[in-house]
C-alpha positions in Angstrom: 7.0 -38.4 -3.3 5.2 -35.4 -4.7 2.0 -37.4 -4.9 2.2 -38.4 -1.2 3.0 -34.8 -0.2 -0.1 -33.6 -2.1 -2.2 -36.2 -0.3 -0.7 -35.2 3.0 -1.4 -31.5 2.5 -4.9 -32.3 1.3 -5.6 -34.2 4.5 -4.3 -31.2 6.5 -6.6 -28.9 4.6 -9.6 -31.3 5.1 -8.9 -31.6 8.8 -8.8 -27.8 9.1 -12.0 -27.4 7.2 -13.8 -29.9 9.5 -12.5 -28.1 12.5 -13.8 -24.8 11.2 -17.0 -26.1 9.8 -18.9 -23.0 10.8 -17.0 -21.2 8.1 -20.2 -21.5 6.0 -22.4 -19.9 8.6 -24.7 -17.1 7.7 -23.5 -15.1 10.7 -20.9 -12.6 9.5 -18.9 -12.4 12.7 -18.9 -16.2 13.0 -17.7 -16.5 9.4 -14.9 -14.0 10.0 -13.7 -15.8 13.1 -13.8 -19.2 11.4 -12.0 -18.1 8.2 -9.2 -16.4 10.2 -8.9 -19.4 12.4 -8.7 -21.7 9.4 -5.9 -19.7 7.9 -4.0 -19.6 11.2 -4.3 -23.3 11.5 -3.0 -23.9 8.0 0.2 -21.9 8.7 2.2 -18.9 7.7 1.7 -19.1 4.0 -2.1 -19.1 4.3 -2.0 -16.1 6.7 0.1 -14.2 4.3 -2.2 -15.3 1.4 -5.2 -14.0 3.3 -3.5 -10.7 4.0 -2.5 -10.2 0.4 -6.0 -11.2 -1.0 -7.7 -8.8 1.3 -6.2 -6.1 -0.9 -7.7 -7.6 -4.1 -11.5 -7.4 -3.9 -11.4 -7.4 -7.7 -10.3 -11.1 -7.5 -12.1 -12.5 -4.5 -15.1 -10.1 -4.1 -15.9 -7.3 -1.7 -17.4 -9.5 1.0 -14.5 -11.9 1.3 -12.0 -9.1 1.1 -13.8 -7.4 3.9 -13.7 -10.6 6.1 -10.0 -11.1 5.4 -9.2 -7.4 6.3 -9.7 -8.5 10.0 -6.9 -11.0 9.7 -4.0 -10.1 11.9 -0.6 -11.3 10.7 0.5 -12.7 14.1 1.8 -16.2 14.7 3.7 -18.0 17.4 7.4 -17.2 17.5 10.1 -19.8 16.6 13.0 -20.5 19.0 15.3 -17.6 20.0 18.3 -19.9 19.6 17.3 -20.6 16.0 17.0 -16.9 15.4 20.5 -16.4 16.9 22.0 -19.0 14.7 20.4 -17.4 11.6 21.8 -14.0 12.5 25.3 -15.3 13.1 25.3 -17.3 9.8 24.0 -14.3 7.9 26.3 -11.7 9.5 29.3 -14.1 9.6 30.4 -13.3 13.1 29.4 -14.3 16.7 26.3 -12.3 17.8 27.9 -11.4 21.2 30.7 -9.5 19.3 28.0 -7.2 17.8 25.3 -7.2 20.4 26.3 -8.1 24.0 22.6 -8.0 24.8 20.2 -10.1 22.8 16.6 -10.8 23.8 15.8 -14.4 23.0 12.1 -13.9 23.2 10.7 -12.2 20.1 8.9 -8.9 20.6 6.8 -9.6 17.5 6.2 -12.6 15.3 4.4 -12.8 12.0 4.0 -15.2 9.1 7.3 -14.3 7.3 9.6 -13.2 10.1 9.9 -12.2 13.8 11.7 -9.4 15.6 14.2 -9.5 18.5 15.5 -6.6 20.6 19.3 -6.2 21.0 21.8 -3.7 22.4 25.3 -2.9 21.4 28.2 -2.1 23.8 27.2 1.6 23.8 23.7 0.7 25.0 22.1 1.6 21.7 19.0 -0.5 21.0 18.2 -2.3 17.8 15.3 -4.2 16.3 16.5 -7.3 14.4 14.0 -8.9 12.0 14.7 -12.5 11.1 13.1 -14.6 8.4 11.5 -17.8 9.6 13.7 -20.9 8.9 13.1 -22.4 5.4 10.2 -20.1 4.9 10.9 -19.8 1.1 10.8 -23.6 0.8 7.6 -24.0 2.8 5.9 -21.2 0.8 7.0 -22.8 -2.5 5.4 -26.1 -1.4 2.2 -24.5 -0.4 2.0 -22.5 -3.7 2.6 -25.7 -5.6 -0.1 -27.6 -3.7 -2.7 -24.8 -4.3 -1.7 -24.7 -8.0 -2.4 -28.4 -8.4 -5.7 -28.0 -6.4 -6.7 -25.1 -8.6 -6.1 -27.0 -11.8 -8.2 -29.9 -10.5 -10.9 -27.5 -9.6 -10.8 -25.9 -13.1 -11.0 -29.3 -14.7 -14.0 -30.4 -12.7 -15.7 -27.0 -12.9 -14.6 -24.7 -15.7 -16.7 -21.8 -14.3 -14.2 -21.6 -11.5 -12.0 -19.8 -14.0 -13.8 -16.5 -13.3 -12.0 -16.4 -9.9 -8.6 -16.4 -11.7 -7.0 -18.9 -9.3 -3.8 -19.4 -11.2 -3.3 -15.7 -11.9 -4.0 -15.0 -8.2 -1.3 -17.5 -7.2 1.1 -15.9 -9.6 0.4 -12.5 -7.9 0.8 -13.9 -4.4 4.0 -15.7 -5.4 5.5 -12.4 -6.7 4.5 -10.5 -3.6 5.9 -13.2 -1.3 9.1 -13.2 -3.2 9.6 -9.6 -2.3 8.6 -10.1 1.4 11.0 -13.0 1.9 13.9 -10.8 0.8 14.6 -8.4 3.7 17.0 -6.4 1.5 13.8 -5.3 -0.4 12.2 -4.1 2.8 15.4 -2.3 3.8 15.4 -0.5 0.5 11.8 0.6 0.9 12.4 1.7 4.5 15.5 3.7 3.4 13.7 5.4 0.5 10.7 6.2 2.8 13.1 7.6 5.4 14.7 9.9 2.8 11.2 11.2 1.8 10.5 12.2 5.4 14.0 12.9 6.7 13.0 16.3 8.2 11.1 14.3 10.9 8.3 16.9 11.2 5.6 14.4 10.2 7.0 10.9 10.7 10.1 9.4 12.4 11.5 6.5 10.4 14.0 4.1 12.0 17.4 4.0 10.3 18.6 0.9 8.4 22.0 -0.5 9.4 23.1 -1.9 6.1 26.3 -3.5 7.5 24.0 -5.6 9.7 21.4 -6.4 7.1 21.1 -9.3 4.6 18.4 -11.1 2.6 17.4 -13.0 5.8 18.2 -10.4 8.5 17.2 -6.7 8.8 18.7 -4.5 11.5 17.1 -1.1 12.3 17.1 1.3 15.2 14.6 0.2 17.9 11.8 2.7 18.5 9.8 2.9 21.7 6.1 3.9 21.5 2.6 2.8 22.0 0.1 1.8 19.4 -2.0 4.6 17.9 -5.2 2.9 18.8 -4.5 3.0 22.6 -6.3 6.4 22.7 -6.8 6.5 26.5 -3.2 5.8 27.2 -2.1 8.5 24.7 -4.4 11.1 26.4 -3.2 10.0 29.8 0.3 10.9 28.8 -0.8 14.3 27.7 -0.3 13.7 24.0 -2.3 15.9 21.7 -4.2 13.3 19.6 -5.7 16.0 17.3 -2.2 17.1 16.3 -1.1 13.4 15.9 -4.1 12.9 13.6 -3.3 15.9 11.5 0.3 14.9 11.0 -0.7 11.4 10.2 -3.2 12.6 7.5 -0.8 15.2 6.0 2.0 12.7 5.9 -0.2 10.1 4.2 -1.3 12.4 1.4 2.3 13.5 0.9 3.2 9.9 0.4 0.6 9.8 -2.5 0.7 13.2 -4.2 4.4 14.1 -3.6 6.3 10.8 -3.7 3.9 8.3 -5.3 5.2 5.8 -2.8 3.1 4.8 0.2 3.1 2.5 3.2 0.4 0.0 2.4 0.0 -1.7 5.8 -1.0 1.1 8.1 -2.9 -0.9 10.7 -2.6 0.4 14.3 0.2 -2.0 15.2 2.5 -0.4 12.6 1.9 3.2 13.8 3.6 3.9 17.2 3.4 7.2 19.1 6.5 8.3 21.0 6.5 10.1 24.4 6.5 13.5 22.7 3.8 12.7 20.2 6.2 11.6 17.5 4.7 9.2 14.8 6.9 6.2 14.1 6.0 4.0 11.2 7.3 0.4 11.2 7.1 -2.7 9.0 7.7 -1.8 5.4 7.0 -5.2 3.9 4.0 -4.1 1.9 4.4 -0.8 -0.1 2.5 0.8 -2.9 3.6 2.9 -5.9 1.6 5.2 -8.0 3.1 6.4 -11.2 2.4 9.8 -12.7 -0.1 8.5 -15.2 -2.1 6.8 -12.5 -1.8 9.8 -10.2 -3.2 12.0 -13.0 -6.1 9.6 -13.4 -6.8 9.6 -9.7 -6.7 13.4 -9.5 -9.1 13.6 -12.5 -11.5 11.2 -10.8 -11.5 12.9 -7.4 -11.8 16.4 -8.9 -14.7 15.2 -11.0 -16.5 13.6 -8.1 -16.1 16.5 -5.8 -17.1 19.2 -8.3 -19.9 17.0 -9.7 -18.3 16.9 -13.1 -19.2 13.3 -13.9 -18.3 13.7 -17.6 -14.7 14.4 -16.4 -14.7 11.2 -14.4 -16.0 9.2 -17.3 -13.5 10.8 -19.7 -10.7 10.0 -17.3 -11.6 6.3 -17.5 -11.9 6.3 -21.3 -8.7 8.4 -21.7 -6.8 5.9 -19.6 -8.2 3.1 -21.7 -9.6 1.5 -18.5 -13.0 1.3 -20.2 -13.4 -0.3 -23.6 -14.4 2.2 -26.3 -17.2 -0.3 -27.2 -19.1 1.0 -24.2 -21.1 4.2 -24.2 -19.4 7.1 -22.4 -22.9 8.5 -21.6 -24.0 5.2 -20.0 -20.8 5.0 -17.9 -21.3 8.7 -16.9 -24.8 7.8 -15.7 -23.4 5.0 -13.5 -20.8 7.3 -12.1 -23.5 9.9 -11.3 -25.3 7.2 -9.2 -22.3 7.2 -6.9 -21.5 10.8 -6.9 -25.0 12.2 -6.0 -25.2 10.1 -2.9 -21.9 11.5 -1.8 -23.0 15.1 -2.3 -25.9 14.7 0.1 -23.3 14.7 2.9 -20.8 17.2 4.2 -17.1 16.8 3.4 -16.5 15.6 7.0 -18.9 12.7 6.4 -17.4 11.5 3.1 -15.1 8.4 3.1 -12.8 8.6 0.1 -12.0 4.9 0.6 -15.6 4.0 0.3 -16.1 6.3 -2.6 -13.2 4.5 -4.4 -14.7 1.1 -3.5 -18.0 2.0 -5.0 -16.2 3.3 -8.1 -14.3 0.0 -8.5 -17.6 -1.9 -8.2 -19.0 0.1 -11.1 -15.8 -0.6 -13.1 -16.4 -4.4 -12.6 -19.9 -4.0 -14.0 -18.3 -2.5 -17.1 -15.8 -5.5 -17.3 -12.8 -3.3 -16.4 -9.7 -4.3 -14.5 -8.7 -1.8 -11.9 -4.9 -1.3 -11.3 -3.7 -3.3 -8.2 -2.0 -0.1 -6.9 -5.3 1.7 -6.7 -7.0 -1.2 -4.9 -4.1 -1.3 -2.5 -4.5 2.5 -2.0 -8.2 2.1 -1.4 -7.6 -0.6 1.3 -4.9 1.5 2.9 -7.2 4.5 3.0 -10.0 2.4 4.6 -7.7 1.2 7.3 -6.3 4.7 7.9 -9.8 6.2 8.1 -10.8 3.6 10.7 -7.7 4.3 12.7 -8.3 8.0 12.6 -11.8 7.7 13.8 -10.5 5.9 16.9 -8.6 9.0 17.7 -11.6 11.2 16.8 -15.0 9.7 15.8 -15.7 12.8 13.6 -12.3 12.7 11.9 -12.0 12.9 8.1 -8.4 12.6 7.0 -9.0 14.1 3.6 -10.8 17.2 5.0 -8.3 17.7 7.8 -5.3 17.6 5.5 -6.7 19.7 2.7 -4.7 22.8 3.3 -1.4 21.0 3.8 -2.0 18.9 0.6 -2.1 22.2 -1.4 1.1 23.4 0.3 2.8 20.1 -0.2 1.9 19.8 -3.9 3.0 23.4 -4.7 6.1 23.8 -2.7 7.9 20.5 -2.5 11.0 20.3 -4.7 10.3 16.8 -5.9 7.0 17.9 -7.5 8.9 20.8 -9.2 11.4 18.4 -10.6 8.5 16.3 -12.0 7.1 19.5 -13.6 10.5 20.2 -15.1 10.8 16.7 -16.6 7.3 16.9 -18.1 8.0 20.3 -19.6 11.3 19.1 -21.1 9.5 16.4 -23.0 6.9 18.6 -24.7 8.8 21.5 -26.3 6.1 23.7 -27.7 4.0 23.3 -24.6 6.6 25.1 -22.5 5.4 28.5 -23.5 1.8 27.6 -22.5 2.5 26.5 -18.9 5.7 28.2 -17.8 4.4 28.9 -14.3 4.3 25.1 -13.5 8.1 24.9 -13.4 9.9 27.9 -11.9 13.7 28.3 -12.2 14.2 25.9 -15.1 15.6 28.3 -17.7 19.0 26.8 -17.7 17.7 23.2 -18.1 15.3 24.2 -20.9 18.2 25.8 -22.9 20.2 22.6 -22.7 17.3 20.6 -24.2 15.9 23.3 -26.6 17.7 22.0 -29.7 16.5 18.4 -29.1 12.9 19.5 -28.5 12.9 21.7 -31.6 14.3 18.9 -33.7 11.5 16.6 -32.5 8.9 19.2 -33.4 10.3 19.9 -36.9 10.6 16.3 -37.7 6.9 16.0 -36.7 7.8 13.3 -34.3 4.2 11.9 -34.1 1.1 13.6 -32.8 0.6 10.8 -30.2 3.8 11.9 -28.5 2.6 15.5 -28.1 -0.8 14.3 -27.1 0.8 12.1 -24.3 3.0 15.1 -23.3 -0.1 17.3 -23.1 -1.7 14.7 -20.8 1.4 14.7 -18.7 1.3 18.4 -18.2 -2.4 18.1 -17.5 -1.7 15.5 -14.8 0.5 18.1 -13.0 -2.2 20.7 -13.4 -4.7 18.2 -12.0 -2.6 17.8 -8.9 -2.6 21.5 -8.3 -6.3 21.9 -8.9 -7.0 19.0 -6.5 -5.1 20.6 -3.7 -6.6 24.0 -4.4 -10.1 22.6 -4.3 -9.6 20.9 -1.0 -8.1 24.0 0.6 -11.3 26.0 0.1 
């Protein structure tokens, strides 16, 4: 049975390749159209595969990643009656008892799920996201097929190994496992909503946990128009410059304040309300940046923008991203080749996303593996910069948000709490940088004995070295904000 299924799927793939034979055209726009068409024809898994791989130029190359970035995750909807049956089965009660009004036609449909509009007895509107029927089973079959195909390819041509097909499938499988569990998306949405609960920058729809399961996600319905409908926004009297500023400030808060960012910020996921409110939707793809990675990123950006290329090189070696077998001076020279081209332009003309892309290309030449989170961030920045320039062709989200980044980094309580945690770990460093954590006297006293014991026992120099780096990562964040505010 497995053999015949493999043959069947092979024939489907062959038929799709024949239909899209111009995939191998030299014309870039034709190639993009054909590849996207091929993935749509092959079905939901392949659309999701293309979307995920577009965030990994380190695996598939910059050109292919760029082509796949045009792939829109939109597919025909499945039956509204099937969606109703899934909701009732998951929530264990008749749908009419919860929502007297349920719109059978989906208002959005993608590779993993689709969304229906519903109303309760009080007239409150909800958006209900429902997984496609048997999507996990279908995805598992497609992964299994591609795994066999990859092994055959590796056997016939061992050089194929450099594309890491099996490792890539493992990555895709892990990401899809998260996306096919709507409780995970609900959790991400809830956390993100907590981060922006004051509503001054973003409005995040509330999750209704009592109406949510692994296959059904229920949130408040939000009304708005896509951020790329610029003429419509202006016709409604919405201040697009203000929208752009709040969008930029909010994004950098996601990175520098929370280390947790929305990684699928294409225009369809950014809606603008009647009063200019920014609503973010679809939290299926999220990125996290830990403090160590954030420190590295801060060092790199400060180094580039102050032309301190030795700092950039040291950050790579310190983080052990570059093998010590390579020359630090040679790597610094490669970094300079990027940086000097940047400094020929004004800050308004600089694309941080493109700067990171160039940096990642250099790292490949030095046989380094860039963290997936940074690649995801780079792709998100690229999309956000493109979206911003639709609102204002001269927009630069980094320059526009610089003053607010400083304010966010220095004032937000979560950053202060991080400062406290770092200072608690390093004992003797506390007296050197007390200004980084105000109002922590009580906390420090509680941990003073433990820290002194660690020091007297000479609890390893590496620990103190790491602690020093942690403190420096905080300082880097401050310096970064201060630099951009000037």
